[in-house]
N, C-alpha and C positions, 0 to 999 in steps of 0.2 A: 104595572108589575110589582108586586109585593114580595119582599125577600125577609124570609124568619131566621134563616141559620146560613152559615157559611162554614165549610167543611174545608180542611187542609190536608196536604200531604205533608209529610215531616221531611225526610232528608232531601236536600236541595231546594226545599221550600221555605221553611222555617229555621231549620238546623243544616249548618253547612256539612257537604258530604266528607265523610271521614278522611279522605285522603289529605285533607288539609294538615292532618296531623303527622303526615308520613316523613317529610323531610326531616324533622328533627329525630325521628326514630330511625332512619337510615344513617343519618350522622353518628348517631350513637352505636349504630351496629358495624361502623366503620366503611359505608359505603355513601356518602353525602351526595344529594342530587337537589339541585335548585328548584323551588315550587313550581315553576312554569315547566319543567320537564316532567315533573311528576304529574301536573294537570294535563299534560299532553298524553301520557300513557294511560292515565284514568279514563279520558276522554275516549279514546278507543277501547279500551278494555272493559268498560261498563257497557258500551254497545253490544260486545260481544256477549256480556252476563245475560243483558236482558234478551237478545235474541236467542241464546241458548236456553235459558228458563222458560220462554214462551214455547220454545219447541217441546221442552219436557212437559209442560203443561197440557200441551194439544196431544202428546202422547199417553197422557196419564201416568208418567213415571216421576221418580225422584232421582237426584244424584247424591249420594251422601259425601262425596268429594267436591261438591260444587265449589265453595270458597277456595279449597286447595288450589283446584284447576285456575282460579282467577288470580289468586296470589303467585302461582308460577308463571302466568302469563304477564303479570305485572312486573315480575323480575327481569323477564326475559327481555322485555322491552325497555326497560331501564337498563339493560346491558349489564347486569350484575350476575356474574357466573358463580357465587356462592351458594350453594345448594341449601345452605341454613335459612337465609333470609325468607323465601317464602313459608317456611316452618314458624320463624319469628312473626311474620306478618299475622299469620293465623292464629297464633296465641294472643297476640296484642289485640288484633280486632276482635275475637271470641269475647274479651272481656267487655266489650262495648264501652270503648273509651268514647267521651263525650266531646264532641266538636263544637266550636262556638255558634251562636247565633248569627244571622244575617243582622246588620246595623239597623235594617228597616223595621224589623219584626215588632219589638217592643212598642214602640209608638203607635201602629196600625192596630195591632191587638188591644191597646186601651182604647182606643178611637173606637172601634167595633164593639166592645163591650158598653162603651158610652150610650151606643146607638140601640142598645137592648137587643143586640141580634145573638143568637144561640151559636156556639162554636164547638166544633169537634174535629177529630183527626182521624184520617184513614191512611194507614202506612202498611207497606210491606214488611217493615221491621217487624221482628218478635215482641210480644207484650213487655217482657221483662226490660229489655234495650230501651223500647218506646218511653217507658213509665220512667226510666233511669234518667232519659235525655230531659223528659219535662221537669220533673224533680230537681234536678242540679241546675236547671235554668229558671226554677221557679215559676212554671209555668202550668202545673197541674191543675191550679184552681181557675185557669182560664177555659179548661177543656173537660167540660163533665162527661164528654162521650171519647172515647178512644177505641177504634177498631183496627187490630192489629193482624199481623199476616199470619199469625197461629191461633187465631181465635175460631177457626172453624166455619169461616164464611166464605172461603178462596181468597183470591187475590185478585187485586185490579188487574184487567179491566172487567172483571164479572162485576155485574149491578148487585150482587148479594151483599158485600162490603157495605156499598153507599145506603142500599136499602136499609140496612142492619142500623146505621148511624142515624139514619133519619126517623126510623120507627122508636129508637129510644129517645130522641128529641120531640117526637111526636109534630113532626113538621113533614109536609108532602113535598115530594120532589120539585114540582116546578116553582116551589117557594124558596129554593136553596140554590146555593153557588157552590163551586168546587175550584179550588186553585191548588194547583201541581206544576212540576216542572218538566213532565213528559207529556208528549202529544199523545201516543198510543195508552198507555197505562191510564194516565191520570183525565186528561180532556177526552179522550174515547170513551173511557169507561165512566166518566161523568155525564156526558151526553147521552149514553145508551141506558144510562140509569134514569134519565130525566132532569138531570140538574143542569144550570147554566155553568159552562167551564170555563175558566180562566187559565192561561199558560204563563207563568212566572218566568221570565228570559232575562235573568240578569246580564248575560255574557251577549245577548242580542244574536244568538244562534241562528233564531227562527224568525228573524224580521222579514225576509223576504216571504215567507208564508203568511204574514200577519193579514195583507189584505185581503186573500180569498179563504181563510181558515174557517172552520167551523169551531173557533173558540176566540176569545177575547184575549188579546197579547198585551201583556204587562211588561214593562221594562224594569219596574221595580215594585216591591209590594205596596208602597204608598200610592200608586197609580189606581189600586183597587177602589180606595175611597172615592174616587171620582165616578165610579160605576154604582155606587150603593144609590138605589131609589129614595127621594126624598118621602118620608113617613109623613102620613097626615096629621095635622094637628087636631086634636079634640075640640070640638066646639062646645061650649058649658052656656046654659041659660036658657 
């Protein structure tokens, strides 16, 4: 097997989910909550969000109040009764605040570039937000290809965004890997598009599924390096 390109999801794979910024904002708004409490609420409500958006896509519909609903649900689960808080959340996250990178990202990206691999990103996030994330973290030059959720190719797990990225890189699907943090959108979409899928599972939520899963399970991004095929050394003379 020869691999020429590795594509990545953005949120939850390279950049931490935006909810890590929320405890500081909640304290500022007069409703402090511990990070672990916010994490637990996010874990529940992001699953609702993904299920709901999948239903919308299947029905060919859009919900203009999608994110407002998410923030209202988050506020309720955090047991905050102040009706202004979901409005504050909506305004805050609409400005695309930039969360930190995971600690393992930069060393791995440098190693992949040293291995002469083509890199790209496929994200559900809109282009302006994704570009801002990459620019502020100094990563834009690492990724010559970015396929965003509003680029017109549809959203993962549809194969079109995967194929669009590979077409721009001039790489066949069977010569590419995809790394994401979701089994359905990321791993399922990548496999359906013909790429080799990897699940990054830093919290080890899916360790039980790893033995029989149709993806390769990673506990940290550094584990990806062990799965890179050895490139053949040219013979001269």
